[in-house]
N, C-alpha and C positions, 0 to 999 in steps of 0.2 A: 506530419503524420508518418506512421511506421510503414515499412514495406508491405505490399499486398500479398506476397507469396508466403509469408509466415502464417502459422496457425494462430488462432485466437490465444491459445495457451502461450505460445512463444512471444506474442506481442505483449501480453500481460507481464510476463517475466522481464522483458526488455524495459518496459516502463518502470516497473517496481525497482529494478536495479539502478535507475536514474534518480530515484528519490534521494535527496541529500541527507546525510546523517543529521539528526536533530530536527527533522521535518517529518510530517505525516501527510498522507492524502487519503482519499476515500475510495471505496470500491466503485461508486458511481462516477467519480471524477475520472477514474481510469477508463471505465466503459465509455464515457462521453468522449474522451480524447481519442479512443479507438474507433469512434463512429457508431457506437452501439449504445445509445443513451439509456436504455432500460436493461442493461446487462450487469448491474451490480452483483447480482447473485452468481452469475456465471464467472465474474472476476473472482469472487470468493471461492468458488469451486476450483478454479484454476490454481489459486494460491494454496489451497489445501493439498495440492499434489506436488508442491515444490520442496518438500522437506529433504529430499536426497539429491537435489540438483546442484551441480557445481558449474560455474561459480555460484555461490550462495545467492538466493533471492531474499532480500530483507523484507519478508512479508509482515514482520512486526510493525512496519511503518505504514500499514494500511488499516484504517479504522472505518467505522460506519460514518454516515453523514453528520451525526451528532457528536462524533469523537469517542464513541463507545468502543471498547476493545472486544468486539464481537468475535474476533478470531482467536481469542485467548485460549480456547479449549483445544486448539490444534497444535499448541506448543508443548514441549516436554516440561516436566516438573522442574528439571534442573535450570532451565533458562526461560522463564515465562515472558510473555509479551510485555507486560508492565515493567518488569525488571530491565529488559533491553531498552525500552523507551526512556526510562529514568536514567539509565547509564548514558544516554545520548543527550540528556538535559531537558527532556520533555516532562513537564509536571503532570502527574497522574493522581487522581483521587476517585475512589469508588469505581475503578475500572473505566475511567473516562479521562480524555485529555483535557486539561484545564487550559482555558484561553485558546481554543482550537484555531481561531482566526489568526493568532500570532504564529503558530507552528504549521499551518496548512500550506501545502505545496500543491498547486493546481497544474497538472501536466499540460492542460490546454493553454495556459498562460506561459508557464516557464519554459516548456519545450519549444513553443513557437517563437519565443524571444531568443532562444539559443540557436535557432536554425539559421 
């Protein structure tokens, strides 16, 4: 679990920065890992505020629970979410990750294993 003295926004950014290239997770999985099971929407709001943060927050690696690229509207025209994911080897069709279970990275599992 992440430190308790950081804000929810900080914690979301920390988790998203840990998502490996070529993997995706969901808003809900991040919320669950942070101890706030029903906070998927809050995770999305936090990610919407990360465009000018450095180091970069790879928000393109966060999709909805069905693999839909629901955050795609928050990316610039020059480098859309689908393009970034495809560059990382993640197959996308109709704005959705194909074979989500193959590419899904669950922070509750993976970060606890790394501790």
